[in-house]
Structures are given as C-alpha cells and as structure tokens.
N, C-alpha and C positions, 0 to 999 in steps of 0.2 A: 893372571893380571889384577890386582887388587882391584873392589871396587870403591867407586867413590862418598865419600857422603851426600846428602841432598845440598847441604850447605857448599861444601868442595864443588860440585857439580855446577852450583849457581855464579859461584867464583868464575868459574872460566867459562862459563857461554857468553858469549857473542853475539847479542843480537841482532849489533851493526852489520854482520855480515851475512845475517839472513835478510835484514833490510836492505841491503844491495843485490842480492842475488835476487831478491822477491817474484820483482815482477819479470826476470829473465824463465824462472822458476816455473811461474804460470802457463808462460807462452811456452814453455816445453811439456806440461803437462796439456796443456789444450791440443797441441800437435800429437803428443801421443793420443790423444782422444779422436783427436779426427783422423791420423791415420790407423785407429784400430775398427771404427765406423766402414773403412775407406777397404780396407783387411776385408771385413766379415760380409757387403755389398757385394765386394770380387769373389770372395768364397762361395758366397749365395747364388750371384749369376752365373758361374763356372760350374758348381753342382747342380743347379738347375737343369743346364744346356746339357750336361754328361749322365743325367740319370743317377750321379751319387750323392749321400746322402749329405748335405753342410757339413754338420760336427764331424763326419770319417776324415773328408776334403783337407779340413781344416787344420786336423790332428794330424794330419798326413806332409801336408805345408811344414805346420809347427816345428814336427818333428824333421825335416829336412833343413830348414831353418838352424835350430841348435843343435844338428847333427847327433839328432838321439834316433831316426831313421831305422838303422839295426836293430836297438832296442823295441820300438815299436812292432817292427816287424817277426822280430823272437815273440812279442805276445798276440800278434795277429795271429800268426801260425797257432799258440798255444791255444787260443781263444776256438780255433775254427777245431781242432782237434778234440775240442770238451762237444762242441755242437755234432761232429761226426760223429762221436761215440755215442752220447746220449740225448742227442735230438736237438729240437727248438722249441722254445715255449709254444704252447697252443695262442 
C-alpha cells in the first residue's frame, strides 16, 4: 500500500465524521474506563478473599477472556521449573 503525502491525507480527512461520532466515542471511552475500574475492584476483592495476588488473578482472568490461557499456563510451568531448579530470590 502506497503511503499518502500529508497533503493527500488532508484532502481525504473527514472531520465531519469525527464531529458526528465524538460524543458517542467519548461515552464509550468513559464506559471503558468505568468498566476497567469495576473489573480491577472486583479482581482485588476476590484476590484478597482468596489469598491470591491480585495481579496474578487479573492476568489469569484476562488470559481466559482473550483465549490465551494455554500460553499463560506454559509460561507459568516454565517459570515454576526455573524457580524449582535455581531457587527463589531472598
């Protein structure tokens, strides 16, 4: 795909499309931020109750949601192998 010059890009930019969608995009952005806060608070609460590091639980849930749990499990097993072989830092 050929790169467009700045002049060509300016010729095809439609600020009207941005203007029409900006309020909706801002609302979606706020909803995403709110959902992130809610998710983080939920993870924190469950992690404290379960005695699990919140970052570990968050990463696990995200891996399940993103369908990357298998990859994370392999990484965790390899990390455990290294700790078993070489010990944990003091």
